C-alpha positions in Angstrom: -61.9 -3.2 59.6 -60.2 -6.5 58.7 -60.0 -8.8 61.7 -63.1 -7.6 63.5 -65.0 -10.3 65.3 -67.5 -12.2 63.1 -70.5 -13.6 65.1 -71.0 -17.3 64.6 -71.8 -20.6 66.3 -68.9 -22.7 64.9 -66.6 -25.0 67.0 -64.0 -22.3 67.1 -66.4 -19.6 68.1 -67.4 -21.7 71.1 -63.9 -22.4 72.3 -62.7 -20.2 75.3 -60.5 -17.3 74.4 -57.7 -18.6 76.6 -57.6 -22.0 74.9 -57.5 -20.3 71.5 -54.5 -18.3 72.6 -52.7 -21.4 73.8 -53.5 -23.3 70.6 -52.3 -20.3 68.5 -49.0 -20.0 70.4 -48.5 -23.8 70.3 -49.2 -23.9 66.6 -46.8 -21.1 65.7 -44.1 -22.5 67.9 -44.6 -26.0 66.5 -44.5 -24.7 62.9 -41.3 -22.8 63.7 -39.5 -25.9 64.9 -41.1 -28.7 62.8 -41.8 -27.3 59.4 -38.5 -27.8 57.4 -39.6 -29.1 54.0 -41.9 -27.8 51.2 -44.3 -30.7 51.9 -44.5 -29.9 55.6 -45.1 -26.2 54.6 -48.0 -27.3 52.4 -49.5 -29.2 55.3 -49.2 -26.2 57.6 -50.9 -24.0 55.1 -53.5 -26.6 54.5 -54.2 -26.9 58.2 -54.9 -23.1 58.4 -57.4 -23.4 55.5 -59.1 -26.1 57.5 -59.3 -23.8 60.5 -61.0 -21.1 58.4 -63.5 -23.8 57.2 -64.1 -24.8 60.8 -64.8 -21.2 61.7 -67.3 -20.9 58.8 -65.6 -17.7 57.8 -66.7 -16.3 54.4 -64.2 -16.6 51.5 -64.1 -12.9 51.0 -62.9 -12.4 54.6 -60.3 -15.2 54.0 -59.0 -13.4 51.0 -59.1 -10.0 52.8 -56.7 -11.5 55.5 -54.0 -12.6 53.0 -54.1 -10.3 50.0 -52.4 -7.4 51.9 -49.5 -9.8 52.9 -48.9 -11.0 49.3 -46.3 -8.3 48.5 -44.5 -8.8 51.8 -44.4 -12.6 51.1 -43.1 -12.0 47.6 -40.4 -9.7 48.8 -39.4 -12.1 51.6 -39.4 -15.1 49.2 -37.1 -13.3 46.8 -34.8 -12.3 49.6 -34.7 -15.8 51.2 -34.1 -17.4 47.8 -31.1 -15.0 47.2 -29.7 -15.7 50.7 -30.3 -19.5 50.7 -32.6 -21.4 48.2 -36.1 -21.6 47.0 -37.0 -24.5 49.4 -36.1 -22.5 52.4 -37.8 -19.4 51.0 -41.0 -21.4 50.5 -40.8 -22.8 54.1 -40.3 -19.3 55.7 -43.1 -17.7 53.7 -45.5 -20.6 54.4 -44.8 -20.3 58.1 -45.4 -16.6 58.0 -48.6 -17.0 56.0 -49.9 -19.7 58.3 -49.2 -17.7 61.4 -51.0 -14.6 60.0 -54.0 -16.8 59.0 -54.2 -18.5 62.4 -54.0 -15.1 64.2 -56.8 -13.9 61.9 -58.9 -16.9 62.7 -58.5 -16.1 66.4 -59.5 -12.4 66.0 -62.4 -13.3 63.7 -63.9 -15.8 66.1 -63.1 -14.1 69.5 -64.6 -11.0 70.9 -62.0 -8.3 72.0 -63.5 -8.3 75.5 -63.0 -12.1 75.8 -59.3 -11.7 74.7 -58.7 -9.0 77.4 -60.4 -11.1 80.0 -58.3 -14.2 79.2 -55.1 -12.3 79.1 -55.9 -10.5 82.4 -56.8 -13.8 84.1 -53.6 -15.4 82.9 -51.5 -12.6 84.3 -53.5 -12.3 87.6 -50.5 -13.5 89.7 -48.6 -10.4 88.6 -51.4 -8.1 89.8 -50.6 -9.2 93.3 -47.1 -7.5 93.1 -48.6 -4.2 91.6 -48.2 -4.9 87.9 -51.0 -3.2 85.8 -52.1 -6.4 84.0 -55.0 -4.6 82.5 -52.7 -2.3 80.5 -50.5 -5.3 79.4 -53.6 -7.2 78.3 -54.7 -4.1 76.2 -51.3 -3.9 74.7 -51.5 -7.6 73.6 -55.0 -7.0 72.2 -53.8 -3.9 70.2 -50.9 -5.9 68.9 -53.1 -8.7 67.7 -55.6 -6.3 66.1 -52.7 -4.3 64.5 -51.6 -7.3 62.3 -54.8 -7.2 60.1 -54.7 -3.4 60.3 -51.2 -3.3 58.8 -52.3 -5.8 56.2 -55.2 -3.5 55.3 -52.8 -0.5 55.0 -50.6 -2.5 52.4 -53.8 -3.5 50.5 -54.9 0.2 50.3 -51.4 1.3 49.1 -51.4 -1.5 46.5 -54.9 -0.5 45.3 -53.7 3.1 45.0 -50.6 2.0 43.0 -52.8 0.0 40.5 -55.2 2.9 40.2 -52.3 5.1 39.1 -50.9 2.5 36.8 -47.5 2.3 38.6 -45.3 -0.7 38.6 -44.7 -2.4 42.0 -41.5 -1.6 43.7 -40.0 -0.9 47.2 -40.4 2.9 46.8 -43.9 2.7 45.5 -45.2 0.1 48.0 -43.2 0.2 51.2 -42.6 3.9 51.6 -46.2 4.9 51.6 -47.2 1.8 53.6 -44.7 2.6 56.3 -45.8 6.2 56.5 -49.5 5.1 56.7 -48.6 2.6 59.4 -46.8 5.2 61.5 -49.8 7.5 61.1 -52.1 4.8 62.3 -49.8 4.2 65.3 -49.9 8.0 66.1 -53.7 7.7 66.0 -53.6 4.8 68.5 -51.4 6.8 70.8 -53.6 9.9 70.7 -56.7 7.8 71.5 -55.0 6.1 74.4 -53.6 9.3 75.8 -57.0 10.9 75.5 -58.4 8.2 77.8 -55.5 8.7 80.3 -53.5 5.7 79.2 -50.1 7.3 78.4 
């Protein structure tokens, strides 16, 4: 599965999970408010490439993280270009790509158990008033892990399209991908319900 923890001894592997979450949130928020030009967008994407290098993540895993998002980015780029201009489209797509890549770096260098522990600790004050922080933490963890899962779904759909020699298009790509994503979500729900987590 794409996004599964990859053991390592890099700088990013050794950082605490809580700190990585804070850095991820701060990076995405900063990009959203600061990146306004194509040059700034290029710097943002370059910084994510540096983060992959710092994590010593194999190139095949880097490509696996972004290839499924390519069609989404292309569609978004065209839509933004139509609604505004190519510069704004480039900035929006660069921010999205950088955000997905940074989230991938976190999941690739952080054990799921460490993610859950960090989130549970951060929400510990809520536990005092009866909030099930463990369920909230699991929801966050599932959300983070679902990003690369959805990417993998789009990749499989695109591979099936190419194998059949079909041209890319919304009906060929998005309809099967959405159905497969909903099927995956049903599988998640059934698994959680079987463990008593309705």
